[in-house]
C-alpha positions as CSV (number, residue, x, y, z in Angstrom):
1,M,81.6,79.2,115.9
2,Q,84.8,79.0,113.8
3,K,84.5,79.7,110.1
4,P,85.5,76.7,108.0
5,K,88.8,77.1,106.2
6,T,88.4,77.5,102.4
7,M,90.6,75.8,99.9
8,N,90.9,78.8,97.5
9,T,92.8,80.8,100.0
10,N,95.5,78.1,100.0
11,L,95.9,77.8,96.2
12,T,98.1,79.9,93.9
13,Q,96.9,81.2,90.6
14,N,98.9,78.5,88.8
15,E,97.3,75.8,91.0
16,I,93.9,77.1,90.2
17,E,94.6,77.1,86.5
18,I,95.9,73.5,86.5
19,L,93.0,72.4,88.8
20,T,90.6,73.9,86.2
21,T,92.4,72.1,83.4
22,V,92.3,68.8,85.2
23,A,88.6,69.2,85.9
24,N,87.9,70.2,82.2
25,C,89.9,67.1,81.0
26,Q,88.2,64.6,83.2
27,S,85.1,62.9,81.8
28,E,84.5,60.2,84.4
29,D,85.7,58.8,87.7
30,G,89.2,57.6,87.2
31,F,89.5,58.7,83.5
32,S,91.0,62.0,82.2
33,E,92.5,63.3,79.0
34,Y,95.1,65.1,81.0
35,T,97.9,62.7,80.0
36,S,101.0,64.8,79.3
37,V,103.1,67.3,81.2
38,D,104.9,69.9,79.1
39,S,107.2,71.7,81.5
40,D,109.0,71.4,84.8
41,S,106.8,74.3,86.1
42,E,103.6,72.4,85.2
43,K,105.1,69.2,86.8
44,G,105.8,71.2,90.0
45,T,102.3,72.6,90.1
46,L,100.8,69.2,89.6
47,G,103.0,67.8,92.4
48,S,101.8,70.5,94.7
49,L,98.1,69.7,93.9
50,V,98.9,66.0,94.5
51,K,100.5,66.8,97.8
52,K,97.4,68.9,98.8
53,Q,95.3,65.8,97.8
54,L,93.3,67.6,95.2
55,I,94.3,65.5,92.3
56,Y,96.0,62.1,91.8
57,N,97.8,60.3,89.0
58,C,95.6,57.4,87.8
59,Y,98.7,55.9,86.2
60,S,100.9,56.1,89.4
61,E,102.0,52.5,88.8
62,I,103.4,53.2,85.4
63,E,106.6,55.2,85.4
64,E,106.6,58.4,83.4
65,S,102.9,58.0,82.5
66,Y,100.3,60.6,83.5
67,M,96.5,60.7,83.8
68,Y,95.5,63.3,86.4
69,C,92.0,63.1,88.0
70,L,90.3,65.0,90.8
71,T,90.1,63.5,94.3
72,E,86.9,64.1,96.3
73,E,88.7,67.0,98.0
74,G,89.6,68.3,94.5
75,V,85.9,68.2,93.5
76,N,85.0,70.1,96.6
77,A,87.7,72.7,95.9
78,C,86.4,73.1,92.3
79,N,82.9,73.6,93.6
80,E,84.2,76.2,96.0
81,L,86.0,78.0,93.2
82,A,83.0,77.8,90.8
83,I,84.9,75.4,88.5
84,S,82.3,73.1,86.8
85,T,82.5,69.4,87.5
86,K,79.0,68.6,86.3
87,H,80.3,67.0,83.1
88,I,82.2,64.3,85.1
89,Q,80.4,61.0,85.6
90,F,81.2,59.6,89.1
91,F,80.5,56.0,89.9
92,N,79.5,55.8,93.6
């Protein structure tokens, strides 16, 4: 039986830190207080997490506007990394 691949082996320390910040800023499904990007480095890390489908920009239709939230895969990665998501209200 093959061992399942874990997300945390595929994330850099910067990605883990930003993923933690996104999780901490999100209060409900589709709403987050992560609404600004302060540096090119942060923008690059966010882009990497989007590409890995762990987060998404809820404001993707509005140019130069940001509100980053976790995807289902992002929530799973947080759980694997022991990043709390219990405070986030999901509407399923």
